[in-house]
C-alpha positions in Angstrom: 0.0 -0.1 0.0 1.4 3.5 -1.0 2.7 5.6 2.1 0.2 8.4 1.1 -2.8 6.1 1.6 -1.7 5.2 4.8 -1.3 8.7 6.1 -4.8 9.6 4.6 -6.2 6.8 6.6 -4.5 8.2 9.7 -5.5 11.8 9.4 -9.2 10.6 9.0 -8.9 9.2 12.7 -7.3 12.2 13.8 -9.8 14.3 12.1 -12.7 12.6 13.9 -11.1 13.2 17.2 -10.3 16.9 16.4 -13.8 17.6 15.3 -15.3 16.2 18.6 -12.8 18.3 20.5 -13.6 21.7 18.7 -17.2 20.8 19.9 -16.6 20.9 23.6 -17.9 23.6 25.7 -15.2 24.9 28.2 -13.9 22.3 30.8 -16.0 19.5 28.7 -14.9 16.0 28.5 -14.8 13.5 25.6 -15.2 9.6 26.1 -14.3 7.2 23.3 -14.6 3.4 23.2 -11.8 2.0 20.9 -11.1 -1.5 19.8 -7.7 -2.6 20.6 -5.3 -4.8 18.4 -5.8 -7.6 20.9 -9.3 -8.2 19.6 -9.7 -11.7 18.1 -11.0 -10.2 14.7 -7.8 -8.0 14.1 -6.5 -8.6 10.8 -9.6 -10.4 9.5 -10.8 -7.6 7.4 -9.3 -6.2 4.3 -6.4 -4.2 5.4 -6.3 -0.3 4.3 -3.6 1.1 6.3 -1.6 0.7 9.7 -3.9 -0.8 12.1 -6.8 0.2 9.9 -9.2 -2.4 8.1 -12.3 -2.0 5.9 -15.2 -4.0 7.5 -17.3 -3.6 4.3 -17.2 -0.8 1.7 -16.7 2.5 3.4 -16.9 1.1 7.0 -13.3 1.5 8.4 -12.3 -0.2 11.6 -9.3 1.7 13.6 -7.5 -0.7 16.1 -5.2 0.8 18.6 -2.4 -0.3 21.2 -2.0 2.2 24.1 1.0 3.9 22.4 -1.3 5.0 19.4 -3.9 5.9 21.8 -1.5 8.4 23.5 -0.4 9.5 19.8 -3.7 10.3 18.6 -5.6 11.5 21.6 -2.6 13.2 23.8 -3.2 16.5 22.2 -6.8 16.9 23.0 -6.2 16.3 26.8 -6.1 12.6 27.1 -6.1 12.0 31.1 -7.1 8.4 31.4 -7.1 4.9 29.2 -8.9 2.1 30.7 -8.6 -1.4 29.2 -11.8 -3.5 29.0 -11.9 -7.2 27.9 -15.1 -8.5 27.2 -16.1 -10.1 23.9 -13.9 -7.8 22.2 -11.0 -6.1 23.8 -11.1 -2.3 23.9 -10.1 0.8 25.5 -12.2 3.2 27.4 -10.5 6.6 26.5 -11.2 10.0 28.5 -10.0 13.4 27.4 
C-alpha cells in the first residue's frame, strides 16, 4: 500500500478526534471507546492502512494499542485509558 494512503487513513481518525474536541464547551470532557489490536477479529478484514481495516465498503475499523491512543488523543487532553476485556478487547478513553 502506498505511503500516502496510510497517512490519509491516519488523518481521518485524527480529524474525527479533532472535530469532537472543537465541539466541547469549556471544561467539557470527551469519552471514546476504541477496539484494541488484541481483539480476536484484528486483521480479519481487508487491510487499508496501519491498524486500519475495512469491514465492508466504506466502513473503516481503526485498531489501537496504548501507544497509538497516546499519540492520537494526547493533543486533546487525554487523561485516562482503561482497558476493558469482554467479548472484544477495547479501551475506554477519557479526554
